[in-house]
C-alpha positions as CSV (number, residue, x, y, z in Angstrom):
1,M,-39.8,34.5,32.3
2,V,-38.9,38.1,32.8
3,G,-36.3,38.0,30.0
4,Q,-38.7,36.3,27.7
5,G,-41.4,38.8,28.5
6,S,-38.9,41.6,27.9
7,A,-37.9,40.1,24.6
8,I,-41.5,39.8,23.7
9,A,-42.2,43.4,24.7
10,M,-39.4,44.6,22.3
11,G,-40.6,42.4,19.6
12,G,-44.2,43.8,20.2
13,V,-43.0,47.4,19.7
14,G,-41.1,46.4,16.6
15,A,-44.1,44.5,15.2
16,A,-46.2,47.5,15.9
17,Q,-43.8,49.4,13.7
18,R,-44.1,46.9,11.1
19,Y,-47.9,47.2,11.3
20,R,-47.7,50.9,10.7
21,A,-45.6,50.4,7.7
22,G,-47.7,47.7,6.4
23,C,-50.9,49.6,6.6
24,P,-50.5,51.4,3.4
25,C,-49.8,48.1,1.7
26,Y,-53.0,46.6,2.9
27,R,-55.1,49.7,2.3
28,G,-53.5,50.3,-1.1
29,R,-54.3,46.9,-2.1
30,A,-57.8,47.0,-1.0
31,R,-58.5,50.4,-2.9
32,F,-56.7,49.2,-6.0
33,C,-58.9,46.1,-6.3
34,F,-62.2,47.8,-5.4
35,Q,-61.4,50.9,-7.7
36,C,-60.7,48.6,-10.6
37,G,-64.3,47.3,-10.1
38,I,-66.0,50.6,-9.5
39,G,-64.3,52.7,-11.9
40,P,-66.0,51.5,-15.1
41,H,-69.4,51.5,-13.3
42,V,-69.5,55.0,-11.7
43,G,-66.9,57.0,-13.5
44,G,-64.2,59.3,-12.3
45,R,-66.3,61.9,-10.6
46,W,-67.9,59.3,-8.2
47,V,-64.5,57.5,-7.8
48,G,-63.1,60.8,-6.6
49,C,-66.0,61.3,-4.1
50,F,-65.5,57.5,-2.9
51,H,-61.7,58.0,-2.3
52,L,-62.1,61.4,-0.6
53,S,-64.6,59.7,1.9
54,L,-62.5,56.6,2.2
55,T,-59.4,58.8,3.1
56,F,-61.2,60.5,5.7
57,T,-62.1,57.1,7.2
58,L,-58.7,55.7,7.0
59,I,-57.2,58.9,8.8
60,A,-59.9,58.9,11.3
61,S,-59.4,55.2,12.2
62,V,-55.7,55.9,13.0
63,V,-56.9,58.9,15.1
64,G,-59.6,57.0,17.0
65,R,-57.2,53.9,17.7
66,I,-54.7,56.2,19.5
67,G,-51.9,53.8,19.3
68,M,-53.9,50.8,20.7
69,D,-52.4,48.6,17.9
70,A,-49.1,48.6,19.6
71,T,-50.6,48.1,23.1
72,I,-52.7,45.2,22.2
73,L,-49.8,43.5,20.2
74,K,-47.3,44.1,23.1
75,F,-49.3,43.1,26.1
76,G,-51.3,40.3,24.1
77,A,-48.0,38.7,23.1
78,I,-46.6,38.9,26.6
79,S,-50.0,37.3,28.0
80,H,-49.8,34.6,25.5
81,A,-46.1,33.6,26.3
82,E,-46.8,33.6,30.1
83,R,-50.3,31.8,29.5
84,D,-51.9,34.7,31.4
85,W,-55.4,34.6,30.1
86,G,-56.8,36.8,32.8
87,R,-54.4,39.6,31.7
88,L,-55.2,38.8,28.0
89,A,-58.9,39.4,28.8
90,A,-57.8,42.7,30.4
91,V,-55.9,43.6,27.3
92,H,-58.9,42.8,25.1
93,R,-61.4,44.7,27.3
94,M,-59.3,47.8,27.9
95,G,-57.8,48.1,24.5
96,I,-60.8,47.3,22.3
97,G,-63.0,49.3,24.7
98,T,-60.7,52.4,24.6
99,A,-60.5,52.2,20.8
100,M,-64.2,51.7,20.4
101,L,-65.0,54.8,22.5
102,F,-62.6,57.1,20.7
103,C,-63.4,55.8,17.4
104,S,-67.1,56.4,17.9
105,I,-66.4,60.0,18.9
106,V,-64.5,60.6,15.8
107,A,-67.0,58.8,13.7
108,S,-69.9,60.8,15.2
109,S,-68.0,64.0,14.5
110,I,-67.5,63.2,10.8
111,F,-71.2,62.1,10.5
112,V,-72.4,65.5,12.0
113,A,-69.9,67.5,10.1
114,A,-70.4,65.8,6.8
115,D,-72.6,68.5,5.2
116,W,-70.0,71.3,6.3
117,L,-67.1,69.4,4.9
118,A,-68.8,68.6,1.6
119,S,-70.2,72.2,1.0
120,S,-67.7,74.5,2.8
121,V,-64.4,72.6,2.4
122,Y,-64.8,70.7,-0.8
123,A,-67.5,72.7,-2.6
124,N,-69.2,69.4,-3.5
125,P,-72.5,68.6,-1.7
126,A,-72.6,65.2,-3.3
127,L,-69.7,64.1,-1.0
128,A,-72.0,64.4,2.1
129,G,-73.7,61.0,1.6
130,P,-70.7,58.9,1.1
131,L,-68.8,60.6,4.0
132,R,-71.8,59.7,6.3
133,L,-71.7,56.0,5.1
134,M,-68.0,55.9,5.3
135,S,-68.1,57.3,9.0
136,L,-70.3,54.5,9.9
137,A,-67.6,52.0,8.6
138,L,-65.0,53.6,10.9
139,V,-65.7,51.7,14.0
140,P,-66.0,48.1,12.5
141,F,-62.8,48.9,10.3
142,S,-60.8,49.9,13.3
143,L,-62.0,47.0,15.5
144,F,-61.2,44.2,13.0
145,N,-57.7,45.6,12.6
146,L,-57.3,45.4,16.4
147,Y,-58.5,41.9,16.4
148,G,-56.0,41.1,13.7
149,E,-53.2,42.4,16.2
150,L,-54.7,40.2,18.9
151,L,-54.4,37.2,16.6
152,K,-50.9,38.2,15.7
153,A,-50.1,38.3,19.4
154,G,-51.2,34.6,19.7
155,Q,-48.8,33.7,16.8
156,H,-51.7,33.3,14.3
157,Q,-49.9,35.3,11.6
158,A,-51.9,33.6,8.7
159,L,-55.2,34.5,10.2
160,S,-54.0,38.1,11.1
161,S,-52.8,38.6,7.6
162,M,-56.2,37.4,6.1
163,I,-58.1,39.7,8.4
164,Q,-55.9,42.9,8.0
165,G,-55.1,42.2,4.2
166,A,-57.0,39.9,2.1
167,A,-60.5,39.7,3.7
168,L,-61.8,43.2,3.1
169,P,-60.8,43.5,-0.6
170,M,-62.2,40.1,-1.4
171,I,-65.5,40.6,0.3
172,N,-65.7,44.0,-1.4
173,L,-65.1,42.5,-4.8
174,L,-67.7,39.8,-4.2
175,L,-70.4,42.2,-3.1
176,L,-69.4,44.4,-6.1
177,Y,-70.0,41.5,-8.3
178,L,-73.3,40.6,-6.7
179,F,-74.6,44.2,-6.8
180,A,-72.9,45.5,-9.9
181,D,-76.3,46.7,-11.4
182,Q,-76.9,49.0,-8.3
183,M,-73.4,50.6,-8.6
184,V,-74.5,54.1,-9.8
185,S,-72.6,56.5,-7.4
186,A,-70.1,56.9,-4.7
187,G,-72.9,56.1,-2.2
188,S,-73.4,52.7,-3.7
189,A,-69.6,52.0,-3.3
190,S,-69.6,53.3,0.2
191,G,-72.5,51.1,1.2
192,I,-70.7,48.0,-0.1
193,Y,-67.5,49.1,1.8
194,L,-69.6,49.5,5.0
195,A,-71.3,46.0,4.6
196,A,-67.7,44.4,4.0
197,T,-66.2,46.0,7.1
198,L,-69.1,44.6,9.3
199,L,-68.5,41.1,7.8
200,V,-64.8,41.3,8.4
201,L,-65.5,42.5,11.9
202,L,-67.7,39.4,12.8
203,A,-65.2,37.0,11.2
204,S,-62.3,38.5,13.2
205,Y,-64.0,38.4,16.5
206,L,-65.1,34.7,15.9
207,L,-61.6,33.7,14.8
208,W,-60.0,35.4,17.9
209,R,-62.5,33.8,20.2
210,R,-61.7,30.4,18.8
211,S,-57.9,31.0,19.2
212,V,-58.0,31.7,22.9
213,P,-57.8,28.5,25.1
214,S,-61.1,27.9,26.9
215,S,-59.5,26.5,30.1
216,A,-56.0,27.2,31.1
217,P,-53.8,28.3,34.2
218,T,-54.4,32.0,34.8
219,A,-52.1,34.2,36.7
220,A,-54.3,37.4,36.2
221,K,-51.6,40.1,36.3
222,T,-53.1,43.6,36.4
223,L,-52.8,45.9,33.6
224,G,-52.8,49.6,34.5
225,W,-54.1,52.6,32.4
226,R,-50.8,54.2,32.7
227,E,-49.1,51.3,31.4
228,L,-51.6,51.0,28.6
229,F,-51.2,54.5,27.3
230,G,-47.5,54.7,28.1
231,T,-47.1,52.0,25.3
232,A,-49.6,53.5,23.0
233,M,-48.6,57.1,22.9
234,P,-45.0,57.0,21.4
235,V,-46.2,54.9,18.4
236,Y,-49.3,57.1,18.0
237,G,-47.2,60.2,17.1
238,S,-45.4,58.2,14.4
239,A,-48.5,56.7,13.1
240,M,-50.2,60.1,12.6
241,A,-47.1,61.3,10.8
242,D,-47.2,58.3,8.4
243,V,-50.9,59.0,7.9
244,V,-50.1,62.6,6.7
245,M,-47.4,61.4,4.3
246,T,-49.8,58.8,2.9
247,F,-53.1,60.7,2.6
248,A,-52.3,64.4,2.6
249,D,-52.1,64.6,-1.2
250,V,-55.6,63.3,-1.7
251,L,-57.2,65.4,0.8
252,I,-55.6,68.7,-0.3
253,L,-56.0,68.0,-3.9
254,G,-59.8,67.5,-3.3
255,I,-60.0,71.1,-2.1
256,F,-58.5,72.6,-5.3
257,V,-59.9,70.4,-8.1
258,S,-62.9,68.6,-9.1
259,T,-63.7,65.1,-7.7
260,A,-63.2,63.7,-11.3
261,E,-59.6,64.8,-11.2
262,V,-59.3,63.4,-7.8
263,G,-60.5,60.1,-9.0
264,I,-57.9,60.1,-11.8
265,Y,-55.2,61.1,-9.4
266,T,-56.0,58.5,-6.8
267,A,-56.1,55.8,-9.6
268,A,-52.5,56.6,-10.5
269,A,-51.3,57.1,-7.0
270,R,-52.7,53.7,-5.8
271,T,-51.4,51.9,-8.9
272,A,-47.9,53.4,-8.2
273,L,-48.1,52.0,-4.7
274,L,-48.1,48.4,-6.1
275,T,-44.3,48.8,-6.4
276,R,-44.2,49.5,-2.7
277,F,-45.8,46.0,-1.7
278,L,-42.6,44.2,-2.5
279,L,-40.6,46.4,-0.1
280,L,-43.1,45.9,2.8
281,A,-43.3,42.1,2.2
282,T,-39.6,41.9,2.3
283,G,-39.3,44.1,5.3
284,A,-41.9,42.0,7.2
285,V,-39.8,38.9,6.6
286,V,-36.3,40.3,7.4
287,A,-37.4,42.5,10.3
288,P,-37.3,39.6,12.9
289,R,-33.9,38.7,11.5
290,F,-32.7,42.1,11.9
291,A,-33.6,41.9,15.6
292,A,-32.1,38.7,16.2
293,L,-28.8,39.6,14.6
294,H,-28.8,43.0,16.5
295,A,-29.2,41.2,19.7
296,A,-26.5,38.8,19.1
297,G,-24.2,41.6,18.2
298,D,-23.5,40.3,14.7
299,K,-22.9,43.5,12.7
300,A,-21.4,41.7,9.7
301,G,-24.5,39.5,9.3
302,L,-26.8,42.5,9.9
303,A,-25.0,44.4,7.2
304,K,-25.0,41.4,4.8
305,L,-28.7,40.9,5.4
306,A,-29.6,44.5,4.8
307,V,-27.6,44.6,1.5
308,R,-29.1,41.5,0.2
309,S,-32.7,42.5,1.1
310,T,-32.1,45.8,-0.6
311,M,-30.9,44.2,-3.8
312,L,-33.9,42.0,-3.6
313,T,-36.5,44.7,-3.3
314,T,-34.8,46.8,-6.1
315,A,-34.6,43.8,-8.5
316,S,-38.1,42.7,-7.8
317,T,-39.6,46.2,-8.3
318,V,-38.0,46.7,-11.9
319,P,-40.7,44.9,-13.8
320,L,-43.5,46.8,-12.2
321,L,-41.5,50.0,-13.0
322,L,-41.0,49.2,-16.6
323,I,-44.7,48.1,-17.0
324,F,-46.0,51.4,-15.5
325,I,-43.6,53.6,-17.4
326,V,-43.8,52.0,-20.8
327,F,-47.6,51.1,-20.8
328,P,-49.2,53.7,-18.4
329,E,-52.3,54.1,-20.5
330,P,-53.3,50.4,-20.7
331,V,-52.7,50.0,-17.1
332,L,-55.0,53.0,-16.2
333,S,-57.6,51.9,-18.7
334,M,-58.4,49.0,-16.4
335,F,-60.2,51.6,-14.2
336,G,-62.1,53.0,-17.3
337,P,-61.3,55.1,-20.5
338,Q,-61.4,58.3,-18.8
339,F,-58.6,57.4,-16.4
340,V,-55.8,57.3,-19.1
341,T,-55.3,61.0,-18.8
342,G,-53.4,60.3,-15.6
343,A,-50.6,58.5,-17.4
344,Q,-47.9,61.1,-16.7
345,V,-49.0,61.1,-12.9
346,L,-48.5,57.3,-12.8
347,M,-45.1,57.5,-14.4
348,I,-43.8,60.3,-12.0
349,L,-45.0,58.5,-8.8
350,T,-43.9,55.1,-9.9
351,I,-40.4,56.5,-10.3
352,G,-40.8,57.9,-6.8
353,Q,-41.9,54.5,-5.3
354,F,-39.1,52.9,-7.1
355,V,-36.6,55.1,-5.2
356,N,-38.3,54.1,-2.1
357,A,-38.0,50.4,-2.8
358,A,-34.3,50.9,-3.9
359,T,-33.3,52.3,-0.5
360,G,-34.4,48.8,1.0
361,P,-36.1,48.3,4.3
362,C,-34.1,51.0,6.1
363,G,-37.2,51.8,8.3
364,Y,-37.4,48.2,9.5
365,L,-33.6,48.2,10.2
366,L,-33.9,51.3,12.5
367,N,-36.8,50.0,14.4
368,M,-35.4,46.5,14.9
369,C,-32.0,47.9,16.2
370,G,-33.6,50.1,18.8
371,Y,-33.7,53.3,16.9
372,H,-37.4,53.6,16.6
373,R,-37.4,57.1,18.2
374,I,-35.2,58.3,15.4
375,E,-37.4,56.6,12.8
376,G,-40.4,58.4,14.5
377,R,-38.6,61.8,14.3
378,I,-37.9,61.1,10.5
379,A,-41.5,60.3,10.0
380,V,-42.6,63.5,11.5
381,A,-39.9,65.5,9.4
382,G,-41.3,63.8,6.4
383,A,-44.7,64.6,7.2
384,L,-44.0,68.2,7.6
385,L,-42.0,68.3,4.4
386,T,-45.0,66.5,2.6
387,L,-47.3,69.4,3.5
388,S,-44.8,72.0,2.6
389,L,-44.1,70.6,-1.0
390,I,-47.8,70.0,-1.6
391,H,-48.5,73.6,-0.7
392,I,-46.0,75.1,-2.9
393,S,-46.6,72.7,-5.9
394,E,-49.8,74.6,-7.1
395,P,-52.3,71.7,-6.4
396,T,-54.6,72.7,-9.3
397,R,-52.1,71.1,-11.5
398,L,-52.0,67.4,-11.2
399,R,-48.6,67.0,-12.8
400,R,-47.0,69.4,-10.3
401,I,-48.6,67.8,-7.2
402,S,-47.2,64.4,-8.3
403,Y,-43.9,65.9,-8.6
404,A,-44.1,67.2,-5.0
405,V,-45.1,63.6,-3.8
406,F,-42.5,62.1,-5.9
407,C,-39.8,63.9,-3.9
408,L,-40.9,62.1,-0.7
409,K,-42.3,58.7,-1.8
């Protein structure tokens, strides 16, 4: 049982790494679908406001969760394997409770500082309302992602993927369809997003409760706070670095240009991210096989799988690459006619994402072979390089900032 628990613990940390890598995929898909819907209704200016407020929420969610994703997944998986439902209850109580506390503090800070952020940092008082609404969505957004990790710990992968991936954009689009006539500003879009996060949180909690056996033998091993945070903190640093690499461009761009230009840039950037989904999907599939082959000492099989997965991601990304480079204006016109001015940005960022896909699932390979600390250092270095390149790229010009991000994506 000890060996089984250790193996699951290693798998839990690896899965936590896959979670971090998959976050941009889920969030990007949600933003892409929702923006396609709101763009024609509210225009580039309000799309920019919405994305700035959404970016604050996504970053604040990672800050507030303080690495509890890894903790809940790891100890939840061990509890399920050992059928220790008492410890699972402790994991739920301590992990969810800690994340709720810190997320509430972060959300309250954003809510109070909304006027200052809108007026002093972004020189756009209209941003204050969407920021407040999105800060209210921070806690339910964080919690339903954590319940997704609890479902994943119990081997309910399909339910976890639905909660963390498909549920939010689907409900967003449904609410958008129902209330299309009321979509007149970023505040309307933010209100719909808040309602969707609350509905997904309710669904995630009910699904998790149904997945836990009501009566089973209980060993009730204790879970200490030191053990809890000892697992959370190493992943937390890497997660924060990933957040900087993913969202720094939007936040910094919002300081220097109008919200309309931010809206155009985010439409192009999130569209380019579609080429990354195939890499993330492939990585999530091959990551457990990487771990198994590494544990068995099969270096030849590991190398063969790495080469094949890289070839797969490269070949499968080529069609999107060609579409986005040859037909950038028609693609961006899905968001509205004013977004076609971002065609060059889309072409540049798409090439950057293609290079990322062509390198294959190297991050998964490092994580699954026990080199997650090295991967973490690479993530931190990449975050610092992202900030440096964005700083020297004259953010008042969209084409140059896209070149800077291209160098890293």
